[in-house]
C-alpha positions, 0 to 999 in steps of 0.5 A: 265394262258393262253397257247400259244401252244397245241397238242395231244400226243400218246405213244405206251407204253400206249395204251388207253391214249391220252395226251394233251400237252400245252406250257406256257410262264414262266415269273418266270425265269429271265435273263439266267445269273441269272439262271445259271453259265456263262463263261462271265459276263453280265452287263448293259451299258449306253451311255453318254449324248454326244453320245446318240446312241453310245453304244461303249462309255458304254462298256469296253475293251474285252466286246461285246454288246449283245443288244442295245435299245435307250441309254442302253443295255447289254454288255458281257465280251467275253474276260473274257469268253475265259479266263474262258474256258481256265481255265477249260481246253479248248484249245484256239480255243475251248475257243473262240468257247465256248465264241461265243456260249454263246454270241449268246445264250444270244443275242438270248434271249435278242432279243426275239428269245427264252424265258423260257417256261413251259410244262404241260401235262394232259390226255384227255382219259384213260382206263375206270378204271382210268377215275375217277382218271384222272378227279381229276388231276390238269392241272399243276400236271405234268408240268416242267418250265424253258425250253428253247422255241427253244429246240424242241427236249428237250421239246418233251422229257419232254412232254413224260416223264411227260405223263409217270409220269402221268400214273404212278401217276394215277395207284398209286392213284387208287391202294391207293384208293382201299387199306384197311384202316386198314391193307393197303393191296391193294387187298384182295379177301376175302373181310376182313383183320385183324390187331392183334386180330381184323378182319375187314369186308368190311363195316368197322365193326371189329370182334375179331379173334380167334387165327389162324383163316383165316377169321372173327370168326363168332362163336365168334359173337363179334363185336367192 
């Protein structure tokens, strides 16, 4: 998959990190009216054979043509959208405004003025202690799809949120890698742990614990 935009991202709250933001075309999402609930219905229209270039012959009363190519196009039920907005409590002027806004939103999609896109964030630099974890992250571990390509402020917020999530994930992964496989403790200064009556040395050997002992019972000398 090839990206069409790339930029670096620096966040004041995460010094030592440099993030790479990439934008991809999202070809999984389809027409907007199939992805979300619309006020007005959209349908495909075709001209009849007697008026090949006359899109008006294919639309119904109350509909407006969104886009037209050769003998086919898409019609939007503008009047139905106004009625639906009124049904949800909008005033007459607000209902008209909502229908016009939705019509323009769909028209701009069909004429290629915006498209669905994905935002993917990776880290190109991080604090040294997290570098091993960073190297294992996949490019799409922190990504969001179904964004609108012309919603620039939104996609910027998405990138920042993904970057913060990446930092949290990296720190959690590092903590998990340091956790004791027996007791689950992340930090064990003494270098040992105990589960029940068994104590575990850093090399994995199990030593039976004496009751109330604070560490491996060297006197017992019993290993598992």
